[in-house]
N, C-alpha and C positions, 0 to 999 in steps of 0.2 A: 200551212206553214208560212210564217212571216218571211217577207223579203229581207234581204241583207243590204245594209248601207255600205257601199264599198269604201267609204272614207274612214269609218271608225268601227265597223263590225257590229254595231248595235242594231237590233232588229227594228224594222220600220213598223209603226202601228198600222193596223188595218181596220176596216169596218167591223170585222169580227171582234176585235178587242173592245171597241166602243159598245157593240151590241151586248157582249158579255157583261161589261161593267154597268150598263144601263138596264140589263135584264129584259131586252127586247130583241127582235129579229134584225138581221143585217138589212133586210128590205126596209124596215121601219127607220133604221138609222139613215139609210140612203134618202128616204123621203123627207126626213126632217132636215138634213143638211142641204138638200137641194130645194127645200121649201116647196115640195110637191106632195100631192095626195092628202087624204083626210086623216090627220093625226091629232089626237087630243092635246090640249095645251099642257096638261100634266106630263104626258109622255115627251113632248118637245122639251120641256124644262129638264127632264131627267136625262135625255140624250145630250143636250148641250152641256149640262153639268159634267156628265161622264167624259165627253170629249175634251172639255176644258181641263179637267183634273188630270187626264192622261197626257195632255199636250198634243192631241191629235189635230193634224191639219189635212183637210180633204185634198185629194188629187183632182184638180180641175182640168187637167189636160184632156181626159176622155170627154168631158162635157164640151170642151172647146172644139175638139175634133168633130163632134156631132153638130155643133152650131156654127162652126167656122169663125168663132169670135171668142175672145177672152175679155174679162171685165177690167181691162187695162186701158188707160188713155196715155198715149205717147205724147210727151212734151219735149220739144227740141228748142233749146235756148243757146245763145252764144257762150255764156259764162256763168259759173256759180259764184265767182268772186266779185263780180260787178253787183253793187247793191241794188240795182234796178230790178234784177230778176227774182230775188226772194219775195218781193212784194207781189209780183205777177203770180208766182207759185202759191203764195198765201191765198190769193183770191181764188185760184183754181181749186186748191185743197178745201177751202171753206165751202165752196159751192158743191163739191162732190161728196162732202162728208155724209150727207143724207141719202146717198145713192150707193149701189153696189160697186161703182167704178172707183178705181185707184189710179192715180197718176204715176207714171214712171218717167224718169228724167234722163235726157241725153244732152250732151254739150258739143257744140261745133267749133268752139274757139275762134269764132269769126272767120272760119275758113269754109268756103262754099263746097269744096270737095269733101271735106270732113262731114259737113252737114248732110250732103247727099248720102254718104255711107250710113250715118245715124238714122236718117229717114228710112233707108232700105231695111236696116235691121229692125227698126220699130215696126214697120209694116209687115215684115216677115212673120211676126208673132200674131198677126191678125187682131190688132187692138180694136176696141169699140169706137175709138176716135183718135184724132191727131191734132195737136196744137203746136204751131211752129212760129217762132219769132221772126218778124220781118216779112217783106214781100219779094226780096231779091234772092233767087235760088238758081241752081243750074237747070238746064233744060230737062235733064233726066229727073231731077228732084220734082220739078213742076209736073212732069208727066206721071210720076208715081202718085203724087198727091191727088191729081185730077182724076185718076183712074182707080183710086183705092176702094171706092164703093162704101166708104164710111164718112161720117161727118169730119170735115177738115176745117180748121180755123187758123188763119194767120193773125198774129197779134202785134200790137204796139204801133202800127203804122197804117195809114189809109191813103198815102200818096203813091199810087202805083196801080198795078194790075193784079188783083188777088186771084189765086187759083180757084178758091171757092168762097167761103165766108171770111170776113175780116173784121176785127175789132181793134180800134186804136184811136190815135189822134193824128191830126195833120201836123207833121213836124215843120213843114214849110210855113204854115200859118202860125205855129208857135214862135218860130224865129221872127216872122214879120211882126207879130204882136209885141214881141220883146223890143224890137227896134222902135216901134211907135211909142211904147212906154218911156224908153230912154230919151227919145227926142222931145216928148212932151214935158220932160223934167229938166230940159235946158242943157243937156249934154251934147257936145259936138265933136270932140276929139276922142274917138272911140277905137278901142282895140279889141280883137277877138282872139281867144286862146282856146284851142281845141285839139282833137285827136287827128293824127296824121294817118290813121288806119283806113285803108281803102274799104275795109269791111264794115265800118261804122256808117252805114247808109243814113241812119236817122240823124246823126250829128251833121252829116253833109247836107241833108235837106234843111235842117234848122239854119245852117249858115247861109244857104241859098235864100231862104225866106228873110233872114236878117238883112242880107245885102239889099234885097228888094224893098224892105221897109225903110232902110236908110236912103235908098235912091228916091223913094217917094218924097222925102223931105229935102232932097238935094244935098245930102250929106254923104261923103265918101268914107269908107272904112279906112282909118288912118294906118293901121298895122294889124298883122296877124302872126300868131306863133303856134306851131303844131308840135305835138309830142308823139313818140312811139312808146308802146308798152302800156302800163297800168296808170289810171288816174289816181289821185290821192293828194294829201296835203303837201308832200314833198314835190310832186310834179307841179302843183299849182304855184308853190313858192318859187321854184326854179324858173318857170315861164314868166311869172310876174316880174321877177328881178331882171330877166333878159329883156323883156319888152320895155320896162320903165327906164332901163339903162339906155336903150336906143332912143326912146321918145319920152323924156321926162315930163312933157307938157300934156300928156294924155289926161283926159278928165273922166274916162269911163272904161272899164274892163268887163267884157262879156265872156263868160266861161261856158264850155260845153256841158259841164256838170257841176253840181254843188260841191263835190269833193275837191275839185281843183280850185273852185272859188274860195273854199275855206282856207286853203293854203295861201291864196292871194290876199285874203283878208288879214291873216296873221302877219304876213310880210309887210303890208301897208301900215298896219298899226304899229309894228315894231320900228318902222322907219319914220314915225311921227306924222303920218299923213292924216288929215282930218276927213273922216268919212261921215257923211256923203258929200261934204262941201268941196274939198280939194279933189276928191276922186270918188266915183261911185262904182259899185260892183254888182253883178248879178250872175246867177248860175242857172241850173235847170234840174228839175226832178223833185224838189221839195223833200229832202231826206230828213226825217224826224231825228235821226241820230245826231244832227248838227245843232240841235236846239241849245246845247250848252256852250256854244261859242260866245265871245264877248259881244257880238252883234248878230242879229238875225239877218241872214243873207237874203236879198231879193231873189226870187226864183219863180218858177212856174210849175204848178202841180201837173204831173204827167198822167194822172189817173191810173196808176199801175195796178193797184188792187182791184179796182172796178173793171179794168180791162180783163184781168184774169178771171174774175167772176162771170163776166158776160160771155167770155169764150167757153168756159166750162158749162154754162147754162145751155149754150147752143149744142154742145156735145151731148149733154144729158138728155136733150130732147130727142136724140137718136133719129134725126131726119136730115137728109142732105139739104144744104142751104147755101145760097150765094148772098146772104145778108151782108150789108156793109154798115157797120155801126161805128159812127164817128163821135167820139166823146169830146168835150170842150175843155181844153187846158185853161187853167186859171192863173193869172198873174198875182203873186203875193209880194207886196212891196217891202216887207221886212223893215230893216233900219239902214240899209246900205245904198239907198237912192233918195234923192231929194223929193219933196212933195211935188205933185203936178203943178205947173205954173198956172 
């Protein structure tokens, strides 16, 4: 007798239903769906066609109990609204497409306690791997990841102490390289516009590197402005207006993200500023979606898709690893900075 679905009363399909539709035994259906045993190609096709026509989905819980693993990869990121993370997820998904593994997503909202809870829930399902954004976690979260007994990869950052494997860029170096590019193009009165969120560790590290790069050239950061909440065109415009009202003689604005830089660009153009002569601008991340702006914003490619793909590759290898893979961010000069002197 078929089981009953408590939500709508419709009977749940079983192996027997598929077996009857395909004209084979339940054992044969089980072997085909689990890719086990010696079954002819013709029979496999018949079973898969019957299962597809019926809409049958196998129950993998029993198999998971036997192996203590499910074919899921937990992915914990701070946000789905931040444009950085869909590219990471795209790289993960593309790499896992040819494997039995499926990513499942959890979000921490840049809160370490929330992240700890998400990691706990992910690991309680006994996934085949875990990918977590960033290197900063609670003590309990680090302990869970360290003792999970599965491949764990932290992504986006390599400036710190990874729990296991890590794939990312050095944000300190990215900030330092940006400062060197700006100085080489003759800018000296420089302002920084970024996030005030204590949870955005990578932006904080870029600012650290940026200050270091300026110090190397004997240039002090003239001003800084920080926002709470979401980045975007409106945020960028507001910060730019605030900063240039305070210090109208600034000749360069460095934004923590391209989205804020886009708002700053529009503000400067609307106020008759000549870019990049009167003032230069640069962001970070290299978002393709901004290609339609009046000018291409100088930025740095943060290797997001490649980071996701490399992390998924380590997970798919199904081996515990402490590999540290540091990718190289690339400066893209666009049209909002002067040529190098």
